C-alpha positions in Angstrom: 115.8 104.8 77.5 117.6 107.9 78.4 117.0 109.8 81.5 115.2 112.6 79.9 112.7 110.1 78.3 112.4 108.6 81.5 111.4 112.0 83.3 108.8 112.7 80.3 107.1 109.4 80.7 106.9 109.4 84.7 105.4 113.0 84.0 103.0 112.0 81.6 102.1 109.2 84.0 101.8 111.7 86.8 99.4 113.6 84.4 97.5 110.6 83.3 96.7 109.9 87.2 95.2 113.1 87.8 92.9 112.8 84.5 91.8 109.6 86.0 90.9 110.8 89.3 89.0 113.5 87.8 87.3 112.0 84.8 88.1 108.3 85.3 85.3 105.9 85.1 85.3 102.3 86.7 86.5 100.0 84.1 83.7 97.5 82.9 84.6 93.8 82.6 87.3 91.3 84.2 89.1 93.1 87.4 88.8 96.3 89.0 90.3 99.8 87.5 89.7 103.1 86.3 89.8 104.3 82.5 89.7 107.2 80.6 88.5 107.6 76.8 89.1 110.7 74.9 89.7 111.7 71.4 93.5 111.2 71.5 94.1 109.3 74.0 92.9 106.3 76.3 93.7 105.8 79.8 93.6 102.4 81.7 94.6 101.8 85.3 94.3 98.1 86.8 95.1 99.0 91.0 95.3 95.1 91.4 98.3 95.1 89.3 100.0 98.4 89.7 99.9 98.9 86.2 98.7 102.1 84.1 98.8 102.2 80.4 98.1 105.1 78.0 97.2 104.5 74.4 96.9 106.4 71.2 95.8 104.2 68.4 98.9 101.9 70.0 100.5 101.5 73.5 102.5 104.5 74.0 102.9 104.3 77.9 103.2 101.4 80.3 104.1 102.0 84.0 104.2 99.6 86.7 104.1 100.7 90.2 103.8 98.3 92.7 105.4 98.5 96.1 107.8 101.4 95.3 108.5 103.9 92.7 107.1 103.9 89.2 108.7 101.8 86.7 108.5 102.7 83.1 108.0 99.4 81.2 107.3 100.9 77.8 107.1 104.3 76.3 107.2 105.9 72.9 107.7 109.4 73.0 105.1 111.8 71.7 105.4 114.9 72.7 101.6 116.0 71.8 100.4 113.2 74.3 101.6 115.4 77.0 99.8 118.5 75.9 96.6 116.1 75.0 96.9 114.8 78.7 97.0 118.1 80.1 94.1 119.5 78.1 92.1 116.2 79.4 93.1 117.5 83.1 
């Protein structure tokens, strides 16, 4: 992954966290966490695993943050998702 892609992924991660802080609901089911379900994207955060996932029909971003800085595990660059996340925030 290039440095630019990593920067975009981490920017999307930060925006997604701000969306969860404002509009997130407690995730029902096994485990704890927050989720946001919008028209273009779904965001899931599992603090017990330190993982944040963003879905838009398929998983487009997965970031693990556990004892340190965030690590991008999976990222599919889709520019419209950053704009959608900003709108949701």
